[in-house]
C-alpha positions, 0 to 999 in steps of 0.5 A: 620720936619718943612722944610718938612711941608713947602715943602722942602726936605733935599738936599741929598733926592732931589739929590737922587730923581733927580739923573736919570734926572741930569745924563740925562741932563749931558749926553745930554750936553756932546753930545752938547760938543762932536758935537761942539768940536769933537777933545777932545779925553779924553771925554770918559775917564771920568765920566760925573761928572769929565768933564767940563760940569758945563754949564749943570746946566742951563738945569736943570729945577728945582733946590732944593727950595732956590737954584739958579744957580751961576756963580762963581769961584772955587779955588783948594787947594793953587792955586791962580788962580781960575777956572770959574764955574757954580754951585748952591747955597742957602746961604752958601750951595753949590751944584755942579754936576761936582766937579770931573773936579777939581781933577788932571785935566791935568792927563790923566793917571787917569782912569774913576772914579778915580777923584770921588773916590779921593773925596769920599776917602777924605770925603764921607759925602758931595758927592752923587755918582750913576753911572756916576753922583757925586754931591758934596753938603754942606756948603762951609766951610765944602767943602773947609775943606774936599776937598780943593775946595773953591766955590766963587760967582761971 
């Protein structure tokens, strides 16, 4: 109640209230990527949140209060080599609009939505899904434990 009185709303509410806008931003970013790299034929075979579109986060005008765009790395499972990524953080809380890109990234046999379905099957409590959008959010330790995705600043 105190957070709401100070102008903060719970992160899931912010995601839900802004889901149409975030989807619009991702779609526009996809159009830029398609124009710049038209040879990537698998772009139409994945949901927006399953694509390498983390740069779209830069185009979101207002993030939730306390969150900042964070260039960093994501370690997947036990792999030693991280993937560069852009996500938002507030303290130890992370918000990622393209977490599906880390699920079987080279498996072209998966159907559109399979990567997000995998995340939801692991733990539905830290992911918001609506249409082409899937936003992963929560404490970094909880995200790592539930999904095997370790978000690290810098």
